[in-house]
MDTraj code that builds the backbone (N, CA, C; nanometers):
import mdtraj as md
import numpy as np

residues = "MET THR CYS TYR SER VAL LEU ASP VAL THR PRO ILE SER GLU GLY TRP ILE PRO ASP TYR LEU PRO THR ALA ASN GLU ARG VAL ALA ALA HIS GLY GLY LYS TYR ILE ALA ARG THR ALA SER HIS GLU GLN VAL GLU GLY ALA PRO GLN GLU ALA GLY LEU ARG ILE ILE ILE GLU TRP PRO SER LYS GLU ALA ALA ARG ALA PHE MET ALA ASP GLU ALA TYR ALA PRO HIS LEU ALA GLU ARG THR ALA GLY SER VAL SER HIS HIS TYR LEU ILE GLU GLY LYS ASP ASP LEU ALA".split()
xyz = np.array([
    [1.3019, 2.0138, -1.1124],
    [1.2464, 1.8969, -1.1031],
    [1.0601, 1.9003, -1.0822],
    [1.0030, 1.8234, -1.1302],
    [0.8542, 1.8355, -1.1080],
    [0.8447, 1.8498, -0.9570],
    [0.7588, 1.8914, -0.8591],
    [0.6976, 1.8799, -0.7476],
    [0.5405, 1.8592, -0.7382],
    [0.5094, 1.7900, -0.6194],
    [0.3677, 1.7750, -0.5779],
    [0.3432, 1.8044, -0.4536],
    [0.2348, 1.8716, -0.4408],
    [0.1905, 1.9103, -0.3238],
    [0.0971, 1.7983, -0.2486],
    [0.0646, 1.7224, -0.1966],
    [-0.0185, 1.6514, -0.1469],
    [-0.0753, 1.6788, 0.0078],
    [-0.2091, 1.7174, 0.0188],
    [-0.2672, 1.7509, 0.1449],
    [-0.3581, 1.6796, 0.1811],
    [-0.4024, 1.6732, 0.2606],
    [-0.5485, 1.6235, 0.3590],
    [-0.5791, 1.7402, 0.4455],
    [-0.7142, 1.7769, 0.4006],
    [-0.7850, 1.9078, 0.4525],
    [-0.9018, 1.8596, 0.5042],
    [-0.9636, 1.8490, 0.6296],
    [-1.0894, 1.8378, 0.7267],
    [-1.1033, 1.9772, 0.7973],
    [-1.2043, 2.0160, 0.7182],
    [-1.2621, 2.1430, 0.7860],
    [-1.3266, 2.1297, 0.9171],
    [-1.2899, 2.2529, 0.9922],
    [-1.3584, 2.2279, 1.1610],
    [-1.4481, 2.3502, 1.1603],
    [-1.4541, 2.4493, 1.0598],
    [-1.5311, 2.5701, 1.0325],
    [-1.5032, 2.5666, 0.8767],
    [-1.6273, 2.6378, 0.8267],
    [-1.6238, 2.6904, 0.7075],
    [-1.6614, 2.7980, 0.6389],
    [-1.6324, 2.9049, 0.7427],
    [-1.6364, 3.0581, 0.7244],
    [-1.5154, 3.1085, 0.6013],
    [-1.4144, 2.9998, 0.6459],
    [-1.2999, 3.0879, 0.5787],
    [-1.2927, 3.0395, 0.3811],
    [-1.3545, 2.9154, 0.4056],
    [-1.3627, 2.8692, 0.2498],
    [-1.3794, 2.9498, 0.1225],
    [-1.5306, 3.0725, 0.1421],
    [-1.5384, 3.1301, 0.0353],
    [-1.4369, 3.2392, -0.0036],
    [-1.3387, 3.2540, 0.0936],
    [-1.2469, 3.3703, 0.0295],
    [-1.1288, 3.3321, 0.0181],
    [-1.1185, 3.1737, 0.0808],
    [-0.9825, 3.0879, 0.0522],
    [-0.9703, 3.0505, -0.0968],
    [-1.0805, 2.9876, -0.1408],
    [-1.0814, 2.9256, -0.2785],
    [-1.0246, 3.0122, -0.3842],
    [-1.0792, 3.1487, -0.4156],
    [-1.0542, 3.2411, -0.5549],
    [-0.8924, 3.2687, -0.5416],
    [-0.8529, 3.3187, -0.4041],
    [-0.7001, 3.3519, -0.3777],
    [-0.6491, 3.2508, -0.4033],
    [-0.6399, 3.1242, -0.3357],
    [-0.5933, 3.0005, -0.3412],
    [-0.5377, 2.9804, -0.4997],
    [-0.6738, 2.9651, -0.5600],
    [-0.6802, 2.9164, -0.7114],
    [-0.5947, 3.0310, -0.7876],
    [-0.5798, 3.1613, -0.7798],
    [-0.5010, 3.2692, -0.8370],
    [-0.3573, 3.2315, -0.8461],
    [-0.3538, 3.2107, -0.6582],
    [-0.1852, 3.2210, -0.6347],
    [-0.1270, 3.0918, -0.6819],
    [-0.2018, 2.9906, -0.6815],
    [-0.1461, 2.8515, -0.7168],
    [-0.0990, 2.8655, -0.8647],
    [-0.1834, 2.9260, -0.9580],
    [-0.1479, 2.9412, -1.1022],
    [-0.0581, 3.0465, -1.1252],
    [-0.0395, 3.1377, -1.0521],
    [0.0618, 3.2436, -1.0553],
    [0.1983, 3.1924, -1.0269],
    [0.2398, 3.0712, -0.9513],
    [0.3302, 3.0041, -0.9356],
    [0.3633, 2.8695, -0.9995],
    [0.2979, 2.8570, -1.1144],
    [0.3172, 2.7769, -1.2162],
    [0.2346, 2.6389, -1.1553],
    [0.1604, 2.6173, -1.0884],
    [0.0847, 2.5143, -1.0090],
    [-0.0276, 2.4942, -1.0950],
    [-0.0630, 2.3547, -1.0801],
    [-0.1883, 2.3085, -1.1396],
    [-0.2606, 2.2078, -1.0573],
    [-0.3745, 2.1940, -1.0322],
    [-0.4627, 2.1322, -0.9463],
    [-0.4525, 1.9918, -1.0333],
    [-0.4234, 1.8811, -0.9645],
    [-0.4364, 1.7634, -1.0251],
    [-0.5608, 1.7058, -0.9724],
    [-0.5725, 1.7003, -0.8537],
    [-0.7279, 1.6545, -0.7869],
    [-0.7428, 1.7230, -0.6546],
    [-0.8972, 1.7864, -0.6636],
    [-0.9441, 1.8396, -0.5324],
    [-1.0882, 1.7551, -0.5108],
    [-1.0722, 1.6746, -0.4067],
    [-1.2024, 1.6075, -0.4045],
    [-1.2048, 1.5492, -0.2297],
    [-1.3261, 1.5402, -0.2466],
    [-1.4105, 1.4387, -0.1159],
    [-1.4069, 1.3278, -0.1422],
    [-1.3986, 1.2573, -0.2700],
    [-1.4346, 1.1115, -0.3135],
    [-1.2787, 1.0677, -0.3183],
    [-1.2625, 1.0038, -0.1965],
    [-1.1378, 0.9152, -0.1797],
    [-1.1651, 0.8040, -0.0789],
    [-1.0932, 0.6735, -0.1154],
    [-1.0580, 0.5659, -0.0222],
    [-0.9462, 0.5635, -0.0138],
    [-0.9519, 0.5086, 0.1421],
    [-0.8002, 0.4627, 0.1731],
    [-0.7964, 0.3041, 0.1525],
    [-0.7139, 0.2652, 0.1019],
    [-0.7037, 0.1091, 0.0815],
    [-0.5958, 0.0114, 0.1777],
    [-0.5034, 0.1163, 0.2409],
    [-0.4034, 0.0385, 0.3205],
    [-0.3708, 0.1078, 0.4376],
    [-0.3122, 0.1217, 0.5526],
    [-0.2888, 0.1290, 0.6683],
    [-0.4011, 0.1568, 0.7582],
    [-0.3534, 0.2361, 0.8729],
    [-0.4456, 0.2461, 0.9745],
    [-0.5498, 0.3835, 0.9338],
    [-0.6702, 0.3788, 0.9779],
    [-0.7597, 0.4460, 0.9310],
    [-0.7209, 0.6143, 0.9630],
    [-0.7315, 0.6699, 0.8731],
    [-0.6917, 0.8490, 0.8977],
    [-0.8144, 0.9084, 0.8182],
    [-0.8628, 0.9957, 0.9017],
    [-0.9987, 1.1134, 0.8150],
    [-0.9239, 1.1889, 0.7569],
    [-1.0115, 1.2355, 0.6648],
    [-0.9741, 1.3442, 0.5659],
    [-1.1065, 1.3719, 0.5124],
    [-1.1212, 1.5344, 0.4956],
    [-1.2212, 1.5620, 0.4303],
    [-1.1965, 1.5752, 0.3083],
    [-1.0991, 1.6427, 0.2515],
    [-1.0561, 1.6366, 0.1145],
    [-0.9344, 1.6096, 0.0936],
    [-0.8979, 1.5390, 0.0037],
    [-0.7347, 1.5097, -0.0358],
    [-0.7161, 1.6170, -0.1922],
    [-0.5945, 1.6653, -0.1591],
    [-0.5551, 1.7446, -0.2760],
    [-0.4023, 1.7253, -0.3347],
    [-0.4075, 1.7460, -0.4851],
    [-0.2765, 1.7106, -0.5160],
    [-0.2530, 1.8605, -0.6028],
    [-0.1531, 1.8996, -0.6221],
    [-0.0938, 2.0217, -0.6936],
    [0.0348, 1.9755, -0.7467],
    [0.0192, 1.9947, -0.8908],
    [0.1452, 1.9863, -0.9756],
    [0.2022, 2.1080, -0.9708],
    [0.3708, 2.1255, -0.9258],
    [0.4364, 2.2409, -0.9557],
    [0.5476, 2.1918, -1.0242],
    [0.6018, 2.3181, -1.0767],
    [0.7082, 2.2908, -1.1934],
    [0.8559, 2.2667, -1.1133],
    [0.8578, 2.3239, -0.9787],
    [0.9682, 2.2578, -0.9105],
    [0.9408, 2.2826, -0.7484],
    [1.0368, 2.2291, -0.6649],
    [1.0052, 2.2752, -0.5234],
    [1.0221, 2.4180, -0.4659],
    [1.1066, 2.4987, -0.5709],
    [1.1087, 2.6272, -0.5627],
    [0.9473, 2.6897, -0.5566],
    [0.9006, 2.6568, -0.6728],
    [0.7691, 2.6974, -0.7059],
    [0.6829, 2.6596, -0.5928],
    [0.6784, 2.5297, -0.5197],
    [0.5683, 2.5093, -0.4493],
    [0.6059, 2.6026, -0.3224],
    [0.7424, 2.5957, -0.2921],
    [0.7584, 2.6924, -0.1309],
    [0.7268, 2.8483, -0.1644],
    [0.7809, 2.8839, -0.3026],
    [0.7563, 3.0178, -0.3152],
    [0.5872, 3.0886, -0.3017],
    [0.4990, 2.9410, -0.3784],
    [0.3641, 2.9705, -0.3222],
    [0.3384, 2.9896, -0.1689],
    [0.3546, 2.9222, -0.0709],
    [0.3646, 2.8883, 0.0354],
    [0.4015, 3.0154, 0.0993],
    [0.5188, 3.0858, 0.0644],
    [0.5622, 3.2247, 0.1134],
    [0.4903, 3.3375, 0.0582],
    [0.4231, 3.3256, -0.0358],
    [0.3088, 3.4347, -0.1219],
    [0.2751, 3.5328, 0.0013],
    [0.3118, 3.6525, -0.0047],
    [0.2383, 3.7344, 0.0567],
    [0.0819, 3.7672, 0.0643],
    [0.0429, 3.7491, -0.0452],
    [-0.0699, 3.7460, -0.0992],
    [-0.1742, 3.6301, -0.0322],
    [-0.1016, 3.5317, -0.0049],
    [-0.1703, 3.3905, 0.0107],
    [-0.1741, 3.3649, 0.1644],
    [-0.0687, 3.4640, 0.2281],
    [-0.0324, 3.4369, 0.3649],
    [-0.1753, 3.4681, 0.4583],
    [-0.2355, 3.5365, 0.4350],
    [-0.3626, 3.5335, 0.5596],
    [-0.4671, 3.4529, 0.5383],
    [-0.4694, 3.3841, 0.3907],
    [-0.5757, 3.2884, 0.3533],
    [-0.5339, 3.1172, 0.4136],
    [-0.3617, 3.1296, 0.4297],
    [-0.3290, 3.0173, 0.4392],
    [-0.3578, 3.0001, 0.6138],
    [-0.3053, 3.1141, 0.6806],
    [-0.3626, 3.1292, 0.8267],
    [-0.5044, 3.1097, 0.8542],
    [-0.6112, 3.1512, 0.7678],
    [-0.7683, 3.1050, 0.7991],
    [-0.7600, 2.9577, 0.7772],
    [-0.6722, 2.9071, 0.6525],
    [-0.7211, 2.7596, 0.6720],
    [-0.6527, 2.6691, 0.7541],
    [-0.5633, 2.6873, 0.7976],
    [-0.4765, 2.6307, 0.8939],
    [-0.5614, 2.6290, 1.0350],
    [-0.6081, 2.7906, 1.0456],
    [-0.6928, 2.7860, 1.1937],
    [-0.8243, 2.7288, 1.1829],
    [-0.8994, 2.6706, 1.0496],
    [-1.0451, 2.6424, 1.0524],
    [-1.0329, 2.5023, 0.9975],
    [-0.9265, 2.4334, 0.9892],
    [-0.9304, 2.3033, 0.9652],
    [-0.8037, 2.1991, 1.0017],
    [-0.8043, 2.1119, 1.0060],
    [-0.7093, 1.9852, 1.0410],
    [-0.6472, 1.9801, 0.9043],
    [-0.5020, 1.9765, 0.8735],
    [-0.4638, 1.9728, 0.7379],
    [-0.3039, 1.9299, 0.7839],
    [-0.2624, 1.8454, 0.6694],
    [-0.1133, 1.8177, 0.6603],
    [-0.0627, 1.8572, 0.4821],
    [0.0308, 1.8502, 0.4997],
    [0.0953, 1.9303, 0.3223],
    [0.2249, 1.8694, 0.3198],
    [0.2151, 1.7705, 0.2430],
    [0.3353, 1.7209, 0.1722],
    [0.3885, 1.7780, 0.0618],
    [0.5335, 1.7803, 0.0549],
    [0.5964, 1.8060, -0.0763],
    [0.6576, 1.7098, -0.1157],
    [0.6096, 1.6356, -0.2828],
    [0.6799, 1.5177, -0.2997],
    [0.7380, 1.5316, -0.4259],
    [0.9185, 1.5219, -0.4369],
    [0.9591, 1.5352, -0.5368],
    [0.9065, 1.4198, -0.6635],
    [0.9088, 1.4329, -0.7827],
    [0.8391, 1.3705, -0.8853],
    [0.9900, 1.3091, -0.9464],
    [1.0416, 1.2010, -0.8369],
    [1.1076, 1.1075, -0.8600],
    [1.0828, 0.9859, -0.8010],
    [1.2079, 0.8792, -0.8636],
    [1.2054, 0.7516, -0.8138],
    [1.3264, 0.7028, -0.7494],
    [1.3498, 0.7244, -0.6031],
    [1.4878, 0.6916, -0.5768],
    [1.5099, 0.5436, -0.5437],
    [1.3967, 0.4447, -0.6058],
    [1.4213, 0.2863, -0.5881],
    [1.4623, 0.2761, -0.7027],
    [1.4438, 0.3309, -0.8102],
    [1.4893, 0.2879, -0.9654],
    [1.6276, 0.2465, -0.9744],
])
top = md.Topology()
chain = top.add_chain()
for i, resn in enumerate(residues, 1):
    res = top.add_residue(resn, chain, resSeq=i)
    for name in ("N", "CA", "C"):
        top.add_atom(name, md.element.get_by_symbol(name[0]), res)
traj = md.Trajectory(xyz[None], top)
C-alpha cells in the first residue's frame, strides 16, 4: 500500500543542508520514494498557528520502504545532522481512507 512521509522542517542552522540534500535524494530514490513537494511556499488555513520553514511530502511504495529509508545506514549520519540542525516532525501516512 502506498505510504506518504509528511514532514515539516525548520532549520535552526544551515551547515548540514549542502551535504544532506544529495544523500537524501539518492537514498529516497533507492528506496522507491518520490518527492511530491519540497517547498517553503505553504499556507496554513486551519488550526493553531504552527511555524515551519519547509513542508515536504514523499510518496513511498509501502510503509516498509519508508521505514527502510529511515533505517538506511548511508542516510543515518545525515538524518542525525538534520535533526540536530532543525526542528522537524515526520509523519508516515498510509494511502487509505479509513472513513470510506
